[in-house]
C-alpha positions, 0 to 999 in steps of 0.5 A: 491472496489478492483482494481489491484491484483498481485500474485506470485508463487515460485518453477517454475523451467521451464515453460511448453511451450507445455501446453501454446502453446496448449492453443493457447497462444502466448508468448514473451521473455524479459530481466529484466534489471537495467537501467541507473537510477537504476530502473528495466525495461523489454526489449522485443526482443531487438537487442541491446547486453546488458551487463551481469551485467545489466541483472537481469533475462531472462523471458517469458511473456504471457496473458491469460483470461485477466491475464498477466503472467511474468516468471523470470527464475533466481528466478523460479517464476511467477508473475500474474498481475490480475486486478479485473476489467479486469478479471471479465469484470465489472466496480464496484467490490463488496464483493460478487464478491470474490469467482467468481474472485478466481474461474477464477484465479484457473481455469486459473492457472490450465490450464496454470501452472498446479497448484492450487489457494492455491499455489499463494501468494498475492503480491500486492492489490489496494483498490479504490473508484470511484467518479462520478464528473463533470470536473470542480468539479474534477479539483477543488479537484485536485487543493485542494489536491495539497495544502495537505501534500507533505509528508505523513506517509513515502511516498512523492509526488515526481511527478507533474501531471496535472490530478493526485496526486501521493505519493510513495517512493522507498520501502514504504508499500503504494502508494496514487494515485488520478486521472482522470481515463478517462484521464489516460486510454486515455493516456495509449491507445495513448501510446500503439498505439505509441509503436505499430506504431514504431514497425509495422507502423500501422495507427491510423485508423487501430489500432482503428479498431483492438483495439476499445477505451474503455476509454470513459467508464471512463468519469467523474470518479475520482479514489482515490486509495491506492496501498498496496505493497508486503512490507506491505503484508510481514510485516503484515504476519510477525507481525501475526507470531510474535503475535502468536509465542509470545502468544504460547511461553507464553502458552508453557512455562506455561504448562512446568512450570505446568509439572515441578510443578507436577513432583516435587510434585510426587518426594517429595511425593515419597521421603517422602513415602520411608522415612515413609516405612523405619521408619515403618520397624524400629518403628511404633512409629517413623512413626507416627511423619512423616507428609506430608506438607500441599501441599502434604496431599491430593494429589494422585500420580496417579492423578498427572501422569494423569495430566502430560500426559494431559499436554504432549498431549497439548504440542504435539498439539502446536508443543512441544514434551516432550522429546526435550522440545524445542519450535518449531513453528508450525504455522498451529497448533498454529493459531486458528483465521481463518482470521489471519491464512489467512493473515499469508499465504498471501491469498486474503481471508484476504484482500477481506473484509470490515474490510480490506478496513477500515484498509488499505484504509479508516483509512490510507487516513483519515488524508490525505483527512481530514473530514472537509468541504472545504469552501471558505477562507472568509467563513471559517474565518466567521465560525471560528469567530462564534464558541463560543467554540474557544477563541479569541486568537485561532480564530486569529491564526486559521484564519492566519493559513488557509490564509497561507495554502490557499496560500502555502499549508500544507507543505508550512507553515510547518517548515523544517530545511532540506529544500533547499533554492529554489524549486527542482523537480524530473527528471520526473517532470522536463521533464513533465514541459519541454514538456508542456512548449515547446509545448507552444513555450517556450524553457526551454534551452533558459530560462536556459541560457538566464538570460535576457529572458522575463519571463513576456511574457512567463507567459502570454503565459501560462495564455492563454493556455488550462491548468487548473489554478492549472497547470498554477501556477505550470508551472509559478513557475517552469519557475521562479525557472529555470530562477533564478537558472539553470536546474541542480539546480532545478532537485533533484538528489534523493527523499530527495532533493525534497521540496516545502518549502523554508528556506528563505520564507517570509510567516509565518510558524509553527512547525509540532506539531502546524500545527497538533494541528491547523488541529485537532481544525479545523476538530472538528468544521467541517472545512477543513484546506485547503480552496477554493480560494475566486474566486472559482465558488464553495462556498463549497465542501464536504470532499473527505473522507466522499464522498468515505466512503459514496460511498463504503457503498452504492455501494461496501459493498453488503454483511456484513459478507462474510464467509471466507473458511478454508485454504487448508490442503494439503501441498504445494510443492513449495518452500516458500524461500525468494528471495535475490533480492528485486525486488520481 
């Protein structure tokens, strides 16, 4: 259900290193820098003298009870990377595990930082569902997902990997990561060994003895993950503030109008009473002519004054004083909905729930994964022909559409005026292709420089390799583009340049509105717009969306209504100020 969780706490002027040492914790210093690509990196115990302009902040890092702490002295904050699986030491995470997890975090931050859990702000939370699939099925799904949208809700698939699908953006609220968990953990294990081997010269057998591999536990696990970033959490919090600020502003304004109305009535009645008394003194006959207006006839001034006092008390509870009559937002008094109050405070309680997972995970993924069944192309065409609810004209268009999607993918059949006239990839993907090709004995530089290079022979080498069918197709596609153009022209300088769509393509393309219309029509009859190849070993595959929804209901939602405790009433001493640097 939940995978990674990051917290942040501000106002830590200096770490208490004596406290950390007494706990037996070994810490290390690092420098947080901007690298040559404009990205942020940490360098540990670097002997290289860095320019002061590159250094964003100095810091200290340590691990305790499976939680990674990173202190940044410039920002006076500590980031806690507290992966739920590692903290709880279990594979599946349930709704009922929430309080157990929070108790461990609370105990850990008390010991290390001398603070309480209530002082932590949620910085990132990842929802995920694990599906248990055999190797062939898993990689058939990856092949199908490669034909899905390359740009989806402001995030973009910028990197190509054989074992995963990854969509992100520089400052997006969400990231989609769908991958072979076993391969992912195995690769991390070997990378950690290579790093340690360079530092200490440790042999692999020694490393394996000291760090027993655990990646075997993830065999056949296909993880579908949505990472919710600090940007989303911040915007959700701001939206809640705006919502209640607007609602309460209306309430305050209405109460102020009621006060003005009653004060006007009192003033009018007092003026009339003074006039009556004056006339009484002059002539009883004249006083009989003075009548109250209808809206004043049955009003008692004492009752009005009591009502005004009651309204003033209501305004005080809303952070509004009678004297200033200026609206002051007092969030803790304004908000009565506990769940929204906890979202506002960026607290984990608001996100560790079934409702939050539907909002930030299932509803978000629905239009990316689709709900229809994956059929073989020929089977999908037959099913379309059998549907009486479709006109003959619609049947012709839909069959043509799924045939083109099967070959070129959703993005490949969608018109894109801004697309370059040839394929381009980000630098990380180009490097990945380069390594894989060179491991097969195909020199990227030779292909780049020698226009007489035998591409046909290179393609045969790729076809005979142990790569998946999908990855072989990608490598050959890259090879052809590289040979026709050059390395610089196929490497995008920024994300907006990355495209899989060609202006000069010869196949049929449709505008975005028509593509969406066809997808909706297909889903209504239970057919996924992306189809299996006719040569596939599978006749059909269930929608990934339906599979993850079923798995979550069966395995994770063990408690329907998990109570949300009231937030702490004590004031938090740490500063809630925003950081100037966008990194945090």
